[in-house]
Backbone bond lengths (Angstrom), bond angles and torsions (degrees), N, CA, C in turn:
res aa  C-N    CA-C-N  psi(-1)  N-CA   C-N-CA  omega(-1)  CA-C   N-CA-C  phi
1 M - - - 1.444 - - 1.522 111.10 -
2 G 1.330 117.18 -45.58 1.452 120.69 -177.73 1.516 112.99 -57.13
3 F 1.334 116.57 -40.33 1.462 120.34 179.98 1.519 110.70 -62.91
4 R 1.329 116.74 -42.70 1.471 120.13 -179.35 1.523 111.34 -65.12
5 V 1.318 116.53 -43.00 1.461 120.12 178.95 1.519 109.88 -64.44
6 Q 1.331 117.03 -39.95 1.462 120.40 179.44 1.525 110.64 -62.07
7 R 1.323 117.55 -41.22 1.473 120.06 178.62 1.529 110.67 -64.23
8 L 1.340 116.81 -39.71 1.463 120.27 178.22 1.532 111.10 -64.18
9 E 1.329 116.33 -43.09 1.472 119.02 -178.32 1.515 111.30 -65.72
10 L 1.319 117.50 -40.82 1.464 119.92 -179.87 1.519 111.35 -70.02
11 S 1.329 117.37 -34.75 1.465 120.48 176.34 1.519 110.78 -65.57
12 A 1.331 116.41 -45.27 1.466 120.34 179.29 1.525 110.62 -63.18
13 L 1.337 116.84 -41.21 1.457 120.49 178.70 1.527 110.42 -63.14
14 G 1.326 116.58 -42.03 1.466 120.73 178.45 1.513 113.14 -63.68
15 L 1.333 116.49 -27.42 1.464 121.12 179.12 1.528 111.92 -92.79
16 S 1.334 116.25 9.35 1.470 123.14 -179.46 1.525 112.54 61.85
17 Q 1.324 116.90 28.65 1.466 122.00 174.62 1.531 107.19 -96.97
18 L 1.333 114.86 73.70 1.455 120.60 -170.88 1.526 113.63 -63.07
19 D 1.322 117.84 -39.17 1.463 119.26 -179.88 1.525 110.82 -62.14
20 A 1.330 116.89 -45.24 1.462 120.72 178.53 1.520 110.55 -64.94
21 A 1.330 117.32 -42.29 1.468 121.08 -179.86 1.521 110.62 -60.46
22 I 1.319 117.24 -44.19 1.463 121.13 -179.06 1.526 110.60 -65.93
23 E 1.322 117.40 -38.60 1.472 119.88 176.83 1.528 110.63 -61.35
24 Y 1.334 116.84 -45.17 1.469 120.29 178.26 1.528 110.87 -63.56
25 M 1.321 116.69 -39.47 1.462 120.17 -179.99 1.524 111.20 -65.37
26 Q 1.325 116.32 -37.79 1.458 119.60 177.35 1.531 110.74 -67.17
27 Q 1.332 117.37 -36.32 1.466 121.20 175.16 1.523 109.91 -64.70
28 D 1.324 116.34 -43.60 1.461 121.59 179.06 1.527 110.28 -59.65
29 L 1.325 116.70 -43.38 1.458 121.67 178.61 1.529 111.02 -63.41
30 A 1.320 117.13 -43.30 1.469 120.95 179.70 1.522 111.26 -62.99
31 V 1.327 117.28 -40.71 1.465 121.23 178.91 1.528 109.95 -65.35
32 A 1.317 116.50 -45.86 1.468 120.17 179.92 1.525 110.93 -60.25
33 K 1.339 116.71 -43.28 1.465 120.22 178.91 1.518 111.23 -63.93
34 S 1.330 116.63 -42.85 1.468 119.46 -177.89 1.523 112.09 -66.51
35 L 1.321 116.97 -27.31 1.465 121.38 179.15 1.525 112.55 -89.67
36 G 1.328 117.11 -7.97 1.459 120.31 -176.27 1.519 111.90 70.88
37 D 1.323 116.16 28.34 1.468 122.89 -177.64 1.534 108.78 -90.54
38 A 1.336 116.53 93.12 1.462 120.83 -176.39 1.527 111.65 -63.06
39 A 1.323 118.08 -41.46 1.469 120.50 179.56 1.523 110.59 -64.86
40 G 1.321 117.07 -41.00 1.463 121.04 177.83 1.515 111.95 -65.56
41 E 1.335 116.01 -36.94 1.456 120.49 177.72 1.530 110.27 -64.83
42 C 1.313 116.90 -43.79 1.474 120.72 178.84 1.518 111.10 -64.48
43 R 1.330 117.10 -40.76 1.469 120.68 178.26 1.526 110.03 -62.20
44 A 1.340 116.37 -44.75 1.460 120.51 -178.63 1.533 110.92 -63.98
45 H 1.340 117.22 -41.19 1.468 120.27 176.66 1.526 110.47 -62.03
46 G 1.326 116.97 -41.85 1.465 120.44 178.80 1.515 112.08 -62.85
47 N 1.339 115.82 -41.87 1.461 119.55 178.65 1.527 111.34 -65.65
48 L 1.334 116.71 -40.36 1.463 119.66 176.71 1.529 110.90 -62.43
49 G 1.319 116.55 -41.48 1.460 119.91 177.70 1.511 111.38 -60.65
50 A 1.320 116.78 -42.88 1.468 120.74 178.89 1.528 110.83 -62.91
51 A 1.314 116.31 -39.96 1.466 119.88 -179.75 1.522 111.07 -66.01
52 Y 1.332 116.78 -41.66 1.460 119.72 -178.62 1.521 112.65 -70.62
53 F 1.311 118.23 -16.64 1.459 120.54 177.43 1.520 112.70 -96.07
54 Q 1.330 117.30 12.40 1.460 120.39 172.75 1.525 107.67 -66.21
55 P 1.311 117.58 145.42 1.472 120.37 -176.78 1.525 112.71 -51.89
56 G 1.336 114.78 126.45 1.449 121.06 174.52 1.512 116.09 86.63
57 L 1.317 119.17 -15.82 1.457 119.41 -174.75 1.517 112.62 -71.71
58 L 1.328 117.85 -40.75 1.464 119.54 179.72 1.527 111.86 -65.17
59 A 1.308 117.07 -22.50 1.462 119.76 178.56 1.528 111.13 -72.04
60 T 1.330 117.74 -21.05 1.456 120.55 -175.60 1.518 113.94 -107.25
61 R 1.337 118.90 -15.88 1.464 120.27 178.51 1.515 110.87 -155.78
62 S 1.311 115.10 160.13 1.451 121.02 179.57 1.520 109.82 -95.62
63 P 1.322 117.64 142.76 1.459 119.75 176.71 1.526 109.98 -67.68
64 P 1.334 116.50 155.80 1.464 119.59 179.94 1.524 111.30 -65.73
65 T 1.310 115.08 155.77 1.454 120.55 176.07 1.519 107.97 -116.77
66 G 1.293 116.11 162.55 1.458 120.26 179.30 1.501 110.09 153.77
67 T 1.309 115.19 -170.54 1.450 120.58 -179.12 1.524 110.24 -110.36
68 S 1.316 114.11 156.22 1.454 119.95 179.54 1.520 108.37 -149.27
69 S 1.315 115.50 151.60 1.460 120.43 176.32 1.535 111.13 -92.08
70 C 1.331 117.18 9.95 1.460 120.98 -176.17 1.522 113.29 -77.34
71 W 1.307 117.25 -23.59 1.455 121.36 179.80 1.525 108.79 -147.27
72 P 1.310 116.08 155.01 1.479 118.92 -177.41 1.514 112.90 -70.11
């Protein structure tokens, strides 16, 4: 499932459909967390960070907050 969601998020991001890409990335993160997949969780956080740094997006919304095991 994670691989399919990741392909959808990257496709949406490539098509500049940021809202759809972020939704897929959040789904990817939820799946990784539910499976206890630390590497998948870190990848999903990285992808979300990349999406939020797309030009103009941070001006219109705030990135999510929370905890992660990806960094101390």
